[in-house]
Structures are given as structure tokens and as C-alpha cells.
KOLVOPA-716497 format. One record per residue (C-alpha): x, y, z. Coordinates in nm, 3 decimals, padded with zeros to 5 digits, always signed. Example, Ala and Ser with C-alpha at 12.3 -4.5 7.8 and 13.67 -1.06 7.14 Angstrom:
// residues 2
<<+01.230, -00.450, +00.780>> <<+01.367, -00.106, +00.714>> 
This chain:
// residues 556
<<+16.692, -09.187, +12.104>> <<+17.068, -09.187, +12.074>> <<+17.266, -08.916, +12.248>> <<+17.426, -08.659, +12.022>> <<+17.223, -08.772, +11.722>> <<+17.212, -08.549, +11.415>> <<+16.888, -08.348, +11.392>> <<+16.902, -08.382, +11.011>> <<+16.892, -08.764, +11.025>> <<+16.610, -08.969, +11.172>> <<+16.531, -09.341, +11.166>> <<+16.180, -09.459, +11.255>> <<+16.201, -09.829, +11.343>> <<+15.953, -10.109, +11.391>> <<+15.631, -09.936, +11.293>> <<+15.351, -10.034, +11.058>> <<+15.336, -09.783, +10.771>> <<+14.985, -09.684, +10.666>> <<+14.934, -09.514, +10.330>> <<+14.606, -09.460, +10.152>> <<+14.663, -09.762, +09.929>> <<+14.824, -10.016, +10.163>> <<+14.965, -10.104, +10.503>> <<+15.305, -10.268, +10.550>> <<+15.583, -10.307, +10.806>> <<+15.906, -10.119, +10.733>> <<+16.158, -09.875, +10.876>> <<+16.191, -09.519, +10.748>> <<+16.516, -09.328, +10.711>> <<+16.494, -08.950, +10.685>> <<+16.767, -08.702, +10.601>> <<+16.739, -08.324, +10.564>> <<+16.362, -08.338, +10.592>> <<+16.312, -08.588, +10.306>> <<+16.234, -08.960, +10.321>> <<+16.541, -09.133, +10.177>> <<+16.480, -09.505, +10.239>> <<+16.191, -09.733, +10.331>> <<+16.234, -10.102, +10.406>> <<+16.394, -10.358, +10.634>> <<+16.764, -10.383, +10.714>> <<+16.840, -10.033, +10.590>> <<+17.200, -09.910, +10.559>> <<+17.194, -09.603, +10.781>> <<+17.477, -09.348, +10.827>> <<+17.608, -09.312, +11.179>> <<+17.473, -09.052, +11.417>> <<+17.108, -09.079, +11.313>> <<+16.842, -09.013, +11.573>> <<+16.619, -09.316, +11.629>> <<+16.251, -09.343, +11.719>> <<+16.106, -09.681, +11.814>> <<+15.754, -09.714, +11.671>> <<+15.715, -10.085, +11.741>> <<+15.349, -10.183, +11.761>> <<+15.231, -09.840, +11.641>> <<+15.098, -09.700, +11.314>> <<+15.318, -09.463, +11.114>> <<+15.105, -09.242, +10.888>> <<+15.140, -08.932, +10.671>> <<+15.083, -08.620, +10.877>> <<+14.733, -08.479, +10.856>> <<+14.644, -08.198, +10.614>> <<+14.365, -07.972, +10.742>> <<+14.203, -07.831, +10.429>> <<+14.016, -07.549, +10.601>> <<+14.134, -07.319, +10.880>> <<+14.097, -06.950, +10.968>> <<+14.378, -06.850, +11.203>> <<+14.349, -06.501, +11.356>> <<+14.074, -06.418, +11.104>> <<+13.923, -06.068, +11.132>> <<+13.549, -06.137, +11.134>> <<+13.237, -05.954, +11.254>> <<+13.447, -05.684, +11.416>> <<+13.682, -05.915, +11.607>> <<+13.977, -06.140, +11.543>> <<+13.985, -06.517, +11.603>> <<+14.179, -06.592, +11.923>> <<+14.384, -06.878, +11.780>> <<+14.654, -06.716, +11.570>> <<+14.904, -06.881, +11.338>> <<+15.120, -06.978, +11.638>> <<+14.871, -07.129, +11.883>> <<+14.663, -07.273, +11.600>> <<+14.945, -07.456, +11.424>> <<+15.100, -07.566, +11.754>> <<+14.767, -07.726, +11.845>> <<+14.751, -07.883, +11.498>> <<+15.085, -08.055, +11.559>> <<+14.962, -08.195, +11.891>> <<+14.674, -08.355, +11.705>> <<+14.885, -08.509, +11.430>> <<+14.829, -08.246, +11.161>> <<+15.146, -08.129, +10.986>> <<+14.998, -07.887, +10.731>> <<+14.708, -07.644, +10.721>> <<+14.543, -07.472, +10.427>> <<+14.427, -07.135, +10.556>> <<+14.230, -06.858, +10.385>> <<+14.322, -06.509, +10.275>> <<+13.986, -06.342, +10.325>> <<+13.965, -05.965, +10.312>> <<+13.686, -05.714, +10.256>> <<+13.531, -05.623, +09.924>> <<+13.735, -05.396, +09.695>> <<+14.065, -05.487, +09.864>> <<+14.336, -05.600, +09.624>> <<+14.383, -05.978, +09.635>> <<+14.760, -05.933, +09.610>> <<+14.765, -05.687, +09.900>> <<+14.549, -05.921, +10.108>> <<+14.775, -06.216, +10.028>> <<+15.084, -06.019, +10.134>> <<+14.911, -05.913, +10.455>> <<+14.826, -06.272, +10.548>> <<+15.178, -06.390, +10.465>> <<+15.306, -06.120, +10.698>> <<+15.089, -06.258, +10.977>> <<+15.166, -06.624, +10.917>> <<+15.534, -06.656, +10.828>> <<+15.677, -06.545, +11.166>> <<+15.435, -06.764, +11.364>> <<+15.360, -07.095, +11.194>> <<+15.484, -07.413, +11.362>> <<+15.398, -07.641, +11.070>> <<+15.387, -07.604, +10.694>> <<+15.097, -07.416, +10.542>> <<+14.952, -07.277, +10.224>> <<+14.669, -07.040, +10.129>> <<+14.339, -07.045, +09.953>> <<+14.238, -06.689, +09.852>> <<+13.886, -06.554, +09.894>> <<+13.723, -06.368, +09.603>> <<+13.459, -06.138, +09.752>> <<+13.424, -05.894, +09.461>> <<+13.469, -05.908, +09.087>> <<+13.638, -05.683, +08.834>> <<+13.907, -05.698, +08.567>> <<+14.158, -05.623, +08.843>> <<+14.046, -05.929, +09.039>> <<+14.065, -06.141, +08.724>> <<+14.423, -06.031, +08.660>> <<+14.527, -06.073, +09.024>> <<+14.392, -06.428, +09.032>> <<+14.622, -06.512, +08.742>> <<+14.916, -06.342, +08.915>> <<+14.854, -06.534, +09.239>> <<+14.862, -06.861, +09.044>> <<+15.170, -06.779, +08.837>> <<+15.383, -06.598, +09.094>> <<+15.261, -06.685, +09.444>> <<+15.177, -07.054, +09.447>> <<+14.800, -07.024, +09.495>> <<+14.577, -07.269, +09.308>> <<+14.242, -07.240, +09.484>> <<+13.993, -06.955, +09.528>> <<+13.697, -06.943, +09.763>> <<+13.367, -06.768, +09.698>> <<+13.058, -06.714, +09.911>> <<+12.690, -06.743, +09.836>> <<+12.623, -06.629, +10.194>> <<+12.705, -06.326, +10.412>> <<+12.503, -06.081, +10.205>> <<+12.669, -05.738, +10.159>> <<+12.992, -05.871, +10.315>> <<+13.139, -06.164, +10.118>> <<+12.850, -06.278, +09.897>> <<+12.882, -06.278, +09.518>> <<+12.582, -06.285, +09.281>> <<+12.550, -06.568, +09.032>> <<+12.664, -06.365, +08.733>> <<+12.992, -06.285, +08.911>> <<+13.033, -06.645, +09.022>> <<+13.005, -06.749, +08.658>> <<+13.294, -06.518, +08.567>> <<+13.509, -06.634, +08.860>> <<+13.454, -06.998, +08.766>> <<+13.557, -06.925, +08.408>> <<+13.877, -06.763, +08.529>> <<+13.952, -07.052, +08.764>> <<+13.918, -07.290, +08.472>> <<+14.138, -07.072, +08.248>> <<+14.423, -07.056, +08.501>> <<+14.402, -07.417, +08.624>> <<+14.269, -07.337, +08.971>> <<+14.002, -07.497, +09.188>> <<+13.685, -07.304, +09.274>> <<+13.571, -07.343, +09.635>> <<+13.226, -07.249, +09.756>> <<+13.064, -07.158, +10.085>> <<+12.718, -07.265, +09.975>> <<+12.417, -07.109, +10.145>> <<+12.145, -06.890, +09.996>> <<+12.240, -06.552, +10.139>> <<+11.925, -06.371, +10.025>> <<+11.699, -06.620, +10.199>> <<+11.914, -06.611, +10.513>> <<+11.889, -06.230, +10.531>> <<+11.509, -06.245, +10.518>> <<+11.492, -06.533, +10.766>> <<+11.717, -06.355, +11.016>> <<+11.480, -06.061, +11.014>> <<+11.179, -06.290, +11.056>> <<+11.331, -06.475, +11.353>> <<+11.409, -06.151, +11.533>> <<+11.057, -06.024, +11.468>> <<+10.928, -06.346, +11.629>> <<+11.136, -06.267, +11.937>> <<+11.388, -06.547, +11.873>> <<+11.718, -06.385, +11.970>> <<+11.915, -06.683, +12.105>> <<+12.160, -06.916, +11.926>> <<+11.878, -07.144, +11.808>> <<+11.778, -06.861, +11.572>> <<+12.106, -06.911, +11.387>> <<+12.007, -07.260, +11.275>> <<+11.640, -07.174, +11.224>> <<+11.726, -06.906, +10.967>> <<+11.972, -07.131, +10.784>> <<+11.796, -07.471, +10.753>> <<+11.961, -07.741, +10.548>> <<+11.759, -07.685, +10.232>> <<+11.909, -07.335, +10.219>> <<+12.249, -07.505, +10.206>> <<+12.146, -07.778, +09.961>> <<+11.992, -07.534, +09.713>> <<+12.312, -07.332, +09.701>> <<+12.525, -07.645, +09.659>> <<+12.313, -07.751, +09.364>> <<+12.336, -07.403, +09.209>> <<+12.713, -07.382, +09.258>> <<+12.765, -07.719, +09.092>> <<+12.531, -07.628, +08.807>> <<+12.711, -07.302, +08.727>> <<+13.059, -07.452, +08.755>> <<+12.958, -07.744, +08.537>> <<+12.845, -07.505, +08.263>> <<+13.200, -07.371, +08.231>> <<+13.370, -07.705, +08.311>> <<+13.531, -07.575, +08.628>> <<+13.617, -07.810, +08.916>> <<+13.405, -07.735, +09.223>> <<+13.504, -07.793, +09.584>> <<+13.224, -07.748, +09.839>> <<+13.368, -07.647, +10.175>> <<+13.216, -07.755, +10.508>> <<+12.940, -07.987, +10.389>> <<+12.714, -07.973, +10.693>> <<+12.388, -08.148, +10.603>> <<+12.252, -08.472, +10.464>> <<+12.067, -08.280, +10.194>> <<+12.375, -08.104, +10.058>> <<+12.579, -08.425, +10.078>> <<+12.316, -08.602, +09.868>> <<+12.341, -08.331, +09.603>> <<+12.720, -08.375, +09.588>> <<+12.699, -08.755, +09.579>> <<+12.452, -08.748, +09.291>> <<+12.658, -08.492, +09.098>> <<+12.970, -08.707, +09.131>> <<+12.782, -09.010, +09.008>> <<+12.667, -08.807, +08.708>> <<+13.032, -08.745, +08.623>> <<+13.059, -08.385, +08.742>> <<+13.396, -08.280, +08.887>> <<+13.297, -08.186, +09.240>> <<+13.452, -08.256, +09.579>> <<+13.284, -08.239, +09.918>> <<+13.453, -08.150, +10.248>> <<+13.280, -08.240, +10.574>> <<+13.454, -08.102, +10.880>> <<+13.535, -08.240, +11.223>> <<+13.247, -08.048, +11.381>> <<+12.970, -08.203, +11.170>> <<+13.129, -08.548, +11.192>> <<+13.168, -08.536, +11.570>> <<+12.865, -08.350, +11.705>> <<+12.531, -08.201, +11.601>> <<+12.308, -07.894, +11.621>> <<+12.092, -07.994, +11.915>> <<+12.336, -07.785, +12.120>> <<+12.175, -07.466, +11.988>> <<+11.879, -07.539, +12.214>> <<+12.096, -07.590, +12.524>> <<+11.972, -07.392, +12.826>> <<+12.320, -07.245, +12.883>> <<+12.358, -06.952, +12.641>> <<+12.740, -06.979, +12.638>> <<+12.725, -07.347, +12.553>> <<+12.478, -07.288, +12.271>> <<+12.669, -06.989, +12.132>> <<+12.993, -07.186, +12.142>> <<+12.856, -07.405, +11.862>> <<+12.750, -07.120, +11.631>> <<+12.915, -07.148, +11.292>> <<+12.811, -07.108, +10.930>> <<+12.661, -07.320, +10.789>> <<+12.530, -07.437, +11.125>> <<+12.547, -07.782, +11.276>> <<+12.226, -07.972, +11.207>> <<+11.977, -08.073, +11.479>> <<+11.914, -08.401, +11.295>> <<+12.120, -08.631, +11.518>> <<+12.169, -08.884, +11.235>> <<+12.368, -08.630, +11.031>> <<+12.721, -08.708, +11.167>> <<+12.686, -09.080, +11.099>> <<+12.540, -09.020, +10.753>> <<+12.823, -08.786, +10.653>> <<+13.079, -09.034, +10.786>> <<+12.921, -09.306, +10.572>> <<+12.960, -09.091, +10.260>> <<+13.316, -09.003, +10.358>> <<+13.396, -09.370, +10.400>> <<+13.249, -09.477, +10.065>> <<+13.405, -09.199, +09.856>> <<+13.110, -08.969, +09.792>> <<+13.285, -08.711, +10.011>> <<+13.658, -08.667, +09.972>> <<+13.845, -08.453, +10.229>> <<+13.818, -08.332, +10.586>> <<+13.894, -07.993, +10.734>> <<+13.785, -07.811, +11.047>> <<+13.683, -07.455, +10.957>> <<+13.880, -07.379, +11.273>> <<+13.787, -07.019, +11.359>> <<+13.776, -06.968, +11.733>> <<+13.622, -06.689, +11.938>> <<+13.629, -06.657, +12.316>> <<+13.325, -06.641, +12.540>> <<+13.327, -06.263, +12.572>> <<+13.353, -06.230, +12.194>> <<+13.058, -06.464, +12.142>> <<+12.869, -06.253, +12.399>> <<+12.851, -05.970, +12.146>> <<+12.538, -06.153, +12.032>> <<+12.382, -06.216, +12.373>> <<+12.068, -06.028, +12.270>> <<+12.084, -06.090, +11.895>> <<+12.207, -06.417, +11.746>> <<+12.307, -06.243, +11.421>> <<+12.588, -06.071, +11.613>> <<+12.747, -06.390, +11.749>> <<+13.084, -06.436, +11.575>> <<+13.067, -06.755, +11.369>> <<+13.330, -07.020, +11.432>> <<+13.434, -07.328, +11.630>> <<+13.751, -07.524, +11.715>> <<+13.874, -07.848, +11.560>> <<+14.231, -07.824, +11.431>> <<+14.370, -08.018, +11.728>> <<+14.095, -08.279, +11.750>> <<+14.012, -08.357, +11.386>> <<+14.229, -08.667, +11.355>> <<+14.108, -08.825, +11.679>> <<+13.741, -08.746, +11.612>> <<+13.754, -08.901, +11.264>> <<+13.940, -09.207, +11.392>> <<+13.682, -09.254, +11.670>> <<+13.373, -09.195, +11.455>> <<+13.514, -09.357, +11.142>> <<+13.771, -09.626, +11.215>> <<+13.687, -09.730, +11.572>> <<+13.320, -09.750, +11.474>> <<+13.396, -09.981, +11.181>> <<+13.286, -09.742, +10.905>> <<+13.628, -09.710, +10.742>> <<+13.967, -09.879, +10.758>> <<+14.302, -09.722, +10.845>> <<+14.387, -09.667, +10.477>> <<+14.070, -09.472, +10.408>> <<+14.145, -09.270, +10.721>> <<+14.479, -09.165, +10.571>> <<+14.306, -09.083, +10.243>> <<+14.044, -08.851, +10.397>> <<+14.276, -08.683, +10.648>> <<+14.579, -08.633, +10.423>> <<+14.625, -08.798, +10.083>> <<+14.312, -08.677, +09.903>> <<+14.379, -08.320, +10.010>> <<+14.736, -08.346, +09.881>> <<+14.610, -08.474, +09.545>> <<+14.330, -08.220, +09.500>> <<+14.546, -07.921, +09.589>> <<+14.852, -08.047, +09.398>> <<+15.075, -08.123, +09.694>> <<+15.108, -08.493, +09.614>> <<+15.346, -08.677, +09.635>> <<+15.544, -08.416, +09.825>> <<+15.278, -08.437, +10.096>> <<+15.013, -08.694, +10.183>> <<+15.218, -09.013, +10.148>> <<+15.508, -09.195, +10.309>> <<+15.732, -09.258, +10.009>> <<+16.094, -09.208, +09.908>> <<+16.139, -08.847, +09.803>> <<+15.839, -08.717, +09.997>> <<+15.855, -08.462, +10.278>> <<+15.899, -08.636, +10.611>> <<+15.567, -08.517, +10.756>> <<+15.472, -08.813, +10.972>> <<+15.255, -08.897, +11.271>> <<+15.316, -09.198, +11.495>> <<+14.971, -09.309, +11.607>> <<+14.853, -09.533, +11.886>> <<+14.516, -09.675, +11.774>> <<+14.444, -09.840, +12.108>> <<+14.514, -09.546, +12.338>> <<+14.233, -09.312, +12.437>> <<+14.208, -08.950, +12.537>> <<+13.927, -08.729, +12.663>> <<+13.885, -08.402, +12.479>> <<+13.850, -08.092, +12.697>> <<+13.909, -07.719, +12.684>> <<+14.098, -07.763, +13.011>> <<+14.370, -07.969, +12.844>> <<+14.372, -07.872, +12.478>> <<+14.649, -07.653, +12.338>> <<+14.431, -07.397, +12.162>> <<+14.381, -07.045, +12.295>> <<+14.003, -07.065, +12.285>> <<+13.819, -07.123, +12.615>> <<+13.559, -07.366, +12.477>> <<+13.566, -07.701, +12.298>> <<+13.266, -07.832, +12.103>> <<+13.386, -08.192, +12.165>> <<+13.404, -08.145, +12.543>> <<+13.406, -08.481, +12.722>> <<+13.433, -08.697, +12.408>> <<+13.649, -09.004, +12.463>> <<+13.847, -09.084, +12.148>> <<+14.050, -09.389, +12.051>> <<+14.353, -09.290, +11.849>> <<+14.620, -09.072, +12.004>> <<+14.920, -08.889, +11.856>> <<+15.239, -09.013, +12.018>> <<+15.485, -08.828, +11.796>> <<+15.456, -08.569, +11.520>> <<+15.738, -08.517, +11.272>> <<+15.746, -08.209, +11.052>> <<+15.993, -08.215, +10.761>> <<+16.209, -08.466, +10.941>> <<+16.212, -08.300, +11.282>> <<+16.032, -08.437, +11.587>> <<+15.820, -08.141, +11.688>> <<+15.585, -08.313, +11.934>> <<+15.644, -08.621, +12.147>> <<+15.472, -08.763, +12.454>> <<+15.286, -08.439, +12.518>> <<+15.589, -08.212, +12.482>> <<+15.669, -07.966, +12.203>> <<+16.001, -07.908, +12.033>> <<+15.903, -07.633, +11.794>> <<+15.931, -07.256, +11.764>> <<+15.723, -06.990, +11.593>> <<+15.828, -06.962, +11.230>> <<+15.956, -07.320, +11.196>> <<+15.681, -07.395, +10.945>> <<+15.711, -07.289, +10.582>> <<+15.478, -07.165, +10.312>> <<+15.432, -07.435, +10.047>> <<+15.351, -07.301, +09.697>> <<+15.115, -07.509, +09.484>> <<+15.113, -07.534, +09.107>> <<+14.793, -07.510, +08.898>> <<+14.632, -07.788, +08.696>> <<+14.647, -08.056, +08.966>> <<+14.647, -08.384, +08.770>> <<+14.402, -08.550, +09.011>> <<+14.150, -08.280, +08.920>> <<+14.237, -08.157, +08.573>> <<+14.290, -08.486, +08.389>> <<+13.916, -08.529, +08.396>> <<+13.847, -08.160, +08.333>> <<+14.070, -08.163, +08.025>> <<+13.903, -08.475, +07.887>> <<+13.560, -08.323, +07.943>> <<+13.667, -08.004, +07.768>> <<+13.700, -08.192, +07.440>> <<+13.328, -08.262, +07.440>> <<+13.206, -07.985, +07.670>> <<+13.169, -07.687, +07.438>> <<+12.851, -07.681, +07.228>> <<+12.900, -07.733, +06.853>> <<+12.676, -07.571, +06.598>> <<+12.486, -07.780, +06.346>> <<+12.606, -07.738, +05.989>> <<+12.304, -07.715, +05.758>> <<+12.186, -07.561, +05.433>> <<+12.060, -07.204, +05.471>> <<+11.684, -07.158, +05.493>> <<+11.542, -07.014, +05.170>> <<+11.167, -07.034, +05.232>> <<+10.919, -06.760, +05.326>> <<+10.976, -06.549, +05.636>> <<+10.695, -06.411, +05.848>> <<+10.662, -06.034, +05.871>> <<+10.641, -05.839, +06.194>> <<+10.405, -05.542, +06.216>> <<+10.531, -05.211, +06.349>> <<+10.369, -05.021, +06.636>> <<+10.092, -04.908, +06.402>> <<+10.018, -05.257, +06.280>> <<+10.177, -05.202, +05.939>> <<+10.374, -05.509, +05.822>> <<+10.745, -05.459, +05.776>> <<+10.952, -05.612, +05.502>> <<+11.213, -05.867, +05.608>> <<+11.486, -05.612, +05.538>> <<+11.330, -05.353, +05.772>> <<+11.473, -05.347, +06.126>> <<+11.229, -05.531, +06.348>> <<+11.100, -05.398, +06.678>> <<+11.061, -05.619, +06.984>> <<+10.687, -05.555, +07.023>> <<+10.555, -05.869, +07.183>> <<+10.196, -05.745, +07.165>> <<+10.205, -05.787, +06.785>> <<+10.442, -06.069, +06.706>> <<+10.452, -06.410, +06.550>> <<+10.718, -06.671, +06.563>> <<+10.790, -07.009, +06.415>> <<+10.699, -07.275, +06.671>> <<+10.775, -07.643, +06.701>> <<+10.683, -07.834, +06.386>> <<+10.706, -07.518, +06.177>> <<+10.364, -07.372, +06.268>> <<+10.320, -07.000, +06.322>> <<+10.280, -06.921, +06.691>> <<+10.102, -06.594, +06.765>> <<+10.259, -06.409, +07.057>> <<+10.001, -06.132, +07.050>> <<+09.739, -06.094, +07.319>> <<+09.463, -06.093, +07.060>> <<+09.142, -06.290, +07.097>> <<+09.100, -06.308, +06.717>> <<+09.434, -06.484, +06.685>> <<+09.454, -06.739, +06.968>> <<+09.806, -06.831, +07.066>> <<+09.954, -07.179, +07.078>> <<+10.141, -07.273, +07.397>> <<+10.427, -07.519, +07.373>> <<+10.364, -07.731, +07.681>> <<+10.685, -07.933, +07.684>> <<+11.033, -07.906, +07.534>> <<+11.162, -08.155, +07.278>> <<+11.234, -08.476, +07.463>> <<+10.953, -08.425, +07.713>> <<+10.931, -08.273, +08.058>> <<+11.211, -08.289, +08.309>> <<+11.156, -08.508, +08.613>> <<+11.439, -08.337, +08.802>> <<+11.407, -08.300, +09.180>> <<+11.647, -08.138, +09.426>> <<+11.679, -08.427, +09.668>> 
């Protein structure tokens, strides 16, 4: 680097630029946080700072689609706040996080949003934005969702099918939330697990004397996740609302998403670093602290083929984005559930290690190339959440959020050396190819060779507009044919069956009809009269199959 260089001007020389669509060799000139020129033999103003990236990959900074910094949960607060969490993100090559405003039921969404902004703005070291959780439903919530979209730059809302009596919404409320998301151009996100079944299964496990961390997975098996994923997609599809399934943790739920996408439904699946890099066999570890350190919801799966399967789907396009669900709790916080697994705070780390884990398990293993890596760690997220092309690509006019990456270098992940506040790392001892050499946030080198050059509050909130083209072009086309259309026909003028009253006396067609199903007839398929009465002298006719035959639908 040149002495006395301007901090508003930066030249990255000699690197190989990797975007989602192609790889090419070029220099990058940045001024005032924006990429100004890309190419060879650039005409650069004097006094620019220089970074030599010869022999290295130069990629768009990572976008973590799913974090929970300093989240209040189960009576405690996550130990990684917006400062330590985003500082760790930078060290791992992530330059933007999408966190969640997630408050209790009956709390105003606007008030919750303002509270979270008050926590984040003074602390963030990289850019960020918010999804907003909808944990209750009313006309007030409906109006506040619209206000958040129009005035506060929010275009995604998260709902829960799990955490009964805390965050969970019933299906009829989910239907209304999805309709509102569609009306305001937002994306509906879903934590998909069957909360009613989980509540019963938790009770059953405790009655069986299973109090350890293994009980967490046993009461939330993968079919509980897959059923909820299927139901969420079904409801959202009825109202033509885009659906984004957060933390896809199982093969079963991933199969549901893959099939839905191939049927043309607008649904996106987000595996996270945890389920791509490790598995749920840890819940049976003899060390309680080790087992509890992996407790999250939905849980990691004990099927050891799950990480590879999910990586395959991520590589081939059936799954789209990657986050971390980073929500960290210390050992003494996890110990709240030492005698009852239902009291273990749910959450694991990942924001610092996501990029390296996905490179190791995806690129170094030969499952995906460097371009697909950029797509699943940055570009697709930018497109879905309407940040593209400001974020997620190295292009003229884009924010200079860049990571210089050494694909040959290795590092060993450990809680002893990571930059997060949490005292445990679920990837402990994993050796990863792919190391961040330099992280650039809006044109400023904020991390280089293991050293930080960033302060709390340097990051900025990035508002997002509704109707992301990547999502809503298809939604809008579907809308033209989505709504049912009535059949125009001549009015029926033939005879109409009469319905007897409670005394068995026939009523005229003009008389208001009672809904007495013990004495009723109806017109069945083919025009025959079907007797609905439980009367042995008038046997009923059962319609055994709908027009078009029986469905052969199966969940998996």
C-alpha cells in the first residue's frame, strides 16, 4: 500500500474477479465506496491506496441471510451482539447481514423495529438490514407491515409454525399474513416445524425420562419439519405469495422444496452453515456441554448423509441461499436446561465460518464451482431481497463490498481463535480450505491479514424496496392466471328438490332452508339425488372419488 494514500480511493490489482456468472482477470478501482472502473490498464487518479491481489480470487462480499445478534430468547440474550457479531462476520468475508426484528406477541411491529435499530446502528461493523417477525395478527399488524415496507425499507417478514404460545401462528393467520405480503410486494419467510406436535412430543420425552439434549431432536424429527414446509408452501401458493423457507435442515424438507420449485411454485430454500458443515449425532455426545452446544431449532439431523445431500441441492439450484441462524449462547446460559432439554436456549454460531465451511464442503469437494459459490453466498441473496446490483456483484456502480480470497490456504476452526463472543464452536477442529485475506466494506479495508480496521457504527442500515424483480416477475405473471374464474352458463330452470323441516314437512323452494343433515337431499355427480339422511329406507349414495379420479399425492 502506498503511504499517504486517500482512504476514499482504492485500487485492487492483479486479482481474478469471480462473479456468479463468470470469472475474469481485471483490476478494480474504487472511489467513495463505489466501484468506478473494472479492467486492465485503468487510468487512476493519484493518491489511491493499492492492494495487490495477484494470484488470489476477488469476490463479492458475503451476505448472511439469517442472523440473530443479541436476540432476547428464552429469558436470556444472545452473547454475540451487533458489534462482536458483525466484526466476526467481516473476519470471515461477510460484508452484510440480514438480521431479524423479533419481539413478543402483541408488541407493535414499528416499536420493535425502532428498538432493534437502536441496538444495531451504534454497533454494526458492516452493512445490515432487517427482516421483521410477525408473531401475532390483527388489523394493526396488517397496517404496520405496509408502513414498514413503504417508510422503513423492509421487504421480508418471518412467521413461525413452531414455538407454540410464543411465536407460533395458526394457519388461518398465516393465510392472512401471506395475502398481505403479496399485496405489499414483500417476501414471506417461514420457520417450518409443526409446533403442536412438538409440544406433545416434548411432554412425552420428559415423561420417558429423556431430559438431555438428544430429547430436542427426538421431539422434532425431520418429518415434523417436512410437513410444515409442505403446508407453508401450499398456503402461500393459494394466494400467490413468494415463500422463503429459512434454515432448511433435513433431506425430507429439502425434497419438498425441490419438488415445489419443479412444479413452478415460487419458493426458495435456505440451508445454513450448521447443517452443511456438521450433523445431529452430536446430541448423543457423552459430554452434556458439547451436546447442548449444538441445540438449535430445527435441530441438526442425526442422518450423517444430510450435509452432503443439502450441499448437492445447493449446488444444482434446488436450494438458493445460505445463512447461519447465528444465535449464540454461552455455556452457563445453555446450562439452564441441564435437567430439562426444553429449557436449553436454542442457537449456534456460524457467521464467521459460513464462507469457509461452504467453500470446503462445496468447492473443495468438487460439488460446485467458484461461480456457484458466489451465487449461494452473496448474489442470490441480493437478488431475492432486492439488493442487487448494489450488493452481490463486482460491477461498475455497485457498492465496493469485496473479499480477497485465498482458495489454497487452510485454517482450523476453533473457539480459541474465532472472533465471536461465544465460548463454543460447532465446527471445532474442522480444517477448511479457503481463507479471507482482506475484507473491504464500501471501499474501506476493514480486515487484512488477521487485523481489523473498523469501529462500532461503521456499518449502515440498507433499506430494501418491495417487489424484487427476481421474485415478483414470476409472481406477477402467475397472477394473471392464478385467480379462479367463474364459468358463464345459462341459469338452471329445471325442478329443484325440496328440503323437509324439522318435522319432516317439505318446504317450498322460496322458504328459508334449515341445515338439517339428518333429513336432506342434494344433487350428486351425474345429476342423481343423493340422500344425506341416516335413513335405512332411503340408502345414501357415496361419491368415492372426485372428478378426475383419486389423488396419488405423497409427502415425500
